[in-house]
C-alpha positions in Angstrom: 0.0 0.0 0.3 2.4 2.4 0.8 5.1 1.6 -2.9 3.4 -0.9 -4.7 1.7 0.9 -7.3 3.1 4.9 -6.7 5.3 6.6 -8.2 8.3 9.1 -6.9 10.2 12.0 -8.2 13.5 10.9 -7.2 15.4 7.4 -6.5 16.0 9.3 -3.1 12.6 10.1 -1.8 11.7 5.8 -3.0 14.7 5.0 -0.9 13.2 7.4 2.1 9.7 6.0 2.1 11.4 2.1 2.1 14.0 3.4 4.8 10.2 4.5 6.9 9.0 1.1 5.8 11.6 -1.1 6.8 12.1 1.2 9.8 15.9 1.7 8.2 16.5 -1.8 8.8 17.6 -3.1 5.2 20.9 -3.3 4.1 22.7 -1.3 1.1 22.9 -4.5 -1.4 19.0 -5.2 -0.2 18.2 -1.2 -1.1 19.8 -2.3 -4.7 18.0 -5.3 -4.8 14.6 -3.6 -5.3 15.8 -0.9 -6.8 16.3 -3.2 -9.6 13.0 -4.3 -10.4 11.4 -0.6 -9.3 10.3 0.8 -13.5 12.1 3.7 -13.9 10.6 6.7 -15.6 12.0 8.9 -17.9 14.9 11.4 -16.8 14.3 14.8 -18.4 17.5 17.1 -19.4 16.8 20.3 -17.6 14.6 20.4 -14.4 13.7 23.3 -15.3 11.4 20.8 -18.1 9.4 19.6 -15.9 6.1 19.5 -16.2 4.5 16.0 -14.9 5.2 12.8 -13.9 6.4 11.3 -17.3 7.7 6.9 -17.1 8.1 5.1 -19.9 5.3 2.8 -21.6 6.1 -0.8 -23.1 8.0 -1.0 -26.5 8.9 -3.4 -29.3 10.5 -3.7 -32.8 8.0 -1.9 -34.9 10.3 -2.5 -38.4 13.8 -3.9 -39.2 15.4 -3.6 -42.7 18.2 -5.7 -43.4 20.6 -6.4 -46.7 23.2 -9.4 -46.3 25.8 -9.6 -49.7 27.6 -12.4 -49.2 31.6 -13.2 -50.7 32.7 -16.2 -51.3 36.2 -16.0 -51.7 37.1 -19.9 -52.6 34.9 -19.1 -55.7 37.4 -16.4 -56.9 40.1 -18.3 -58.2 38.9 -20.5 -61.4 41.5 -23.4 -60.8 41.2 -23.9 -57.0 40.6 -26.6 -56.3 39.8 -27.6 -52.4 41.7 -30.2 -50.6 38.9 -32.5 -48.2 35.3 -31.7 -48.7 34.4 -29.7 -51.4 33.0 -26.3 -51.3 29.8 -25.4 -50.0 27.3 -23.7 -52.3 26.3 -23.3 -55.8 24.3 -20.2 -55.3 25.4 -19.5 -58.7 26.1 -20.5 -62.0 29.6 -20.1 -63.9 27.8 -17.6 -66.3 31.1 -15.4 -66.6 34.7 -15.7 -67.1 36.6 -14.9 -64.4 33.5 -18.0 -62.2 35.0 -20.8 -60.7 33.8 -24.6 -62.1 31.6 -23.8 -58.1 30.0 -20.2 -59.8 30.5 -16.9 -58.9 32.2 -15.8 -56.0 29.8 -12.9 -55.7 26.7 -14.1 -54.5 23.2 -12.9 -54.6 22.3 -9.8 -52.6 19.8 -11.1 -49.3 16.8 -8.4 -48.6 14.8 -9.3 -45.5 12.4 -6.8 -44.1 10.1 -7.3 -40.6 7.3 -5.0 -39.7 5.5 -5.1 -37.3 2.6 -2.4 -36.3 1.1 -4.0 -33.4 0.7 -6.7 -30.9 -0.6 -10.0 -32.6 -0.1 -8.4 -36.3 2.9 -8.7 -38.6 5.2 -8.8 -41.9 7.8 -10.6 -43.2 9.0 -10.0 -46.8 12.3 -12.0 -48.1 14.1 -12.1 -51.7 17.5 -12.4 -53.1 19.0 -10.6 -55.8 21.1 -12.4 -58.1 23.6 -10.2 -59.9 24.6 -12.1 -62.8 21.3 -12.8 -63.7 20.3 -9.0 -62.9 17.2 -10.1 -61.5 15.4 -11.6 -58.3 14.9 -15.2 -58.6 13.7 -16.4 -55.0 10.9 -13.9 -52.7 8.8 -15.1 -49.9 6.4 -12.9 -47.8 4.9 -14.4 -45.1 1.4 -12.7 -42.6 1.4 -13.5 -38.9 -1.5 -12.1 -37.0 -3.5 -12.9 -34.1 -7.0 -12.9 -33.1 -6.7 -13.1 -29.7 -3.9 -14.0 -26.9 -4.8 -17.4 -27.9 -5.3 -18.1 -31.0 -2.9 -16.9 -33.3 -2.4 -17.4 -37.6 -0.2 -16.8 -40.3 0.1 -17.2 -43.8 2.9 -17.3 -46.4 4.2 -17.3 -49.7 7.4 -18.2 -51.6 8.7 -18.9 -54.9 12.0 -19.8 -55.8 13.5 -20.8 -59.8 15.9 -22.4 -59.1 17.5 -24.7 -56.3 20.1 -24.8 -54.3 22.9 -24.7 -52.0 24.0 -21.9 -49.4 27.5 -21.5 -47.8 26.2 -23.0 -45.1 25.4 -26.8 -46.8 21.0 -25.6 -47.1 19.9 -26.9 -49.5 16.5 -24.8 -51.0 14.6 -26.1 -53.5 12.7 -24.7 -56.0 9.1 -24.3 -54.9 5.9 -21.5 -56.1 3.8 -22.6 -52.5 1.2 -20.8 -50.4 1.0 -21.9 -46.8 -1.5 -21.4 -43.8 -1.2 -22.1 -39.9 -3.1 -21.9 -37.6 -2.8 -22.9 -33.6 -5.4 -22.6 -30.9 -5.0 -22.5 -27.2 -7.8 -23.8 -25.5 -6.3 -24.1 -21.8 -3.0 -23.8 -20.3 -2.2 -27.5 -21.0 -4.7 -28.2 -23.7 -3.9 -26.5 -27.7 -4.2 -27.8 -30.7 -3.6 -26.4 -34.6 -3.5 -27.2 -37.8 -0.9 -26.3 -41.2 -0.5 -27.1 -45.0 1.8 -26.4 -47.7 -0.5 -26.0 -51.1 1.9 -26.3 -54.6 1.2 -23.4 -57.7 2.4 -25.8 -59.2 0.4 -28.7 -58.9 -0.2 -29.4 -62.4 3.7 -30.8 -62.5 3.1 -33.8 -60.2 1.5 -37.2 -61.5 -1.4 -36.4 -58.8 -2.1 -33.1 -59.6 -2.5 -32.9 -55.9 -2.8 -28.8 -54.5 -2.5 -29.7 -51.3 1.4 -31.3 -50.8 1.3 -31.5 -46.6 -0.9 -31.0 -44.0 -0.9 -31.5 -40.4 -3.3 -31.6 -37.4 -1.2 -31.2 -34.2 -3.1 -31.4 -30.4 -0.8 -30.7 -27.7 -1.4 -31.5 -24.3 1.0 -30.0 -21.1 0.5 -31.5 -17.8 3.1 -29.6 -15.6 6.8 -30.2 -16.9 5.4 -32.3 -19.7 4.7 -31.5 -23.2 2.8 -34.4 -25.3 2.4 -34.0 -29.0 -0.3 -36.0 -31.7 0.0 -34.9 -34.7 -1.6 -36.6 -38.0 0.2 -35.6 -41.0 0.0 -36.1 -45.0 2.3 -35.3 -47.6 3.2 -35.9 -51.2 6.6 -36.9 -51.5 8.9 -38.7 -54.4 10.7 -42.3 -53.6 12.5 -44.6 -55.9 12.0 -48.2 -56.5 14.1 -51.1 -56.6 14.1 -50.8 -60.5 15.6 -47.5 -59.9 12.5 -45.4 -60.9 10.6 -42.4 -59.9 8.2 -42.5 -58.3 5.6 -40.6 -56.0 3.5 -41.5 -53.2 1.4 -39.6 -50.1 
């Protein structure tokens, strides 16, 4: 009652109130511990600017824009031959005389944009600009939104014209897909959700199936356990004993 929810014009006034409340029995270490949990307000640059008590409210990262330009020095020398494991990454082709057989050293420019106008809503965009082809060869956009604190959903679109491997060994396949997901927390212990990926180039597949993958999950979290039941379905390819590639669900 004497301190909780109250505002103090200075740290000294707050400490004085602590001394009154505890009868001066608090040590310096105990005071520092309490001050570490206190919400500090804005300190004006000039005392004459004080018009009333103000304090900082909650904040979040509204937007971020990142440009990442990789340069693979190992691909600079056309005659370079690695001793040991092969060089990872084939993001560029040997389209220029100065490039090695593994590709060009100047890798595509990666641009990432994130925009969060408010709690429960976000927009994300990504693309790769191929310097040698002089065009964007991959891009994706995603939207996340929360109907409530316990009901969240997202949708995304991804298009990649050429399969490639990053310098870190991550394989990225060609894609022209639309994805969606939704999760709902019925209580602190029970939650369920579903997600799926729609192939926008379904005519190129034997099954001509739009929904290439889907999943339904049920989570039960009693105490320190997390138990998940999942039902998944996907379209994939396998190689038969005769060496033929065959699709299956």
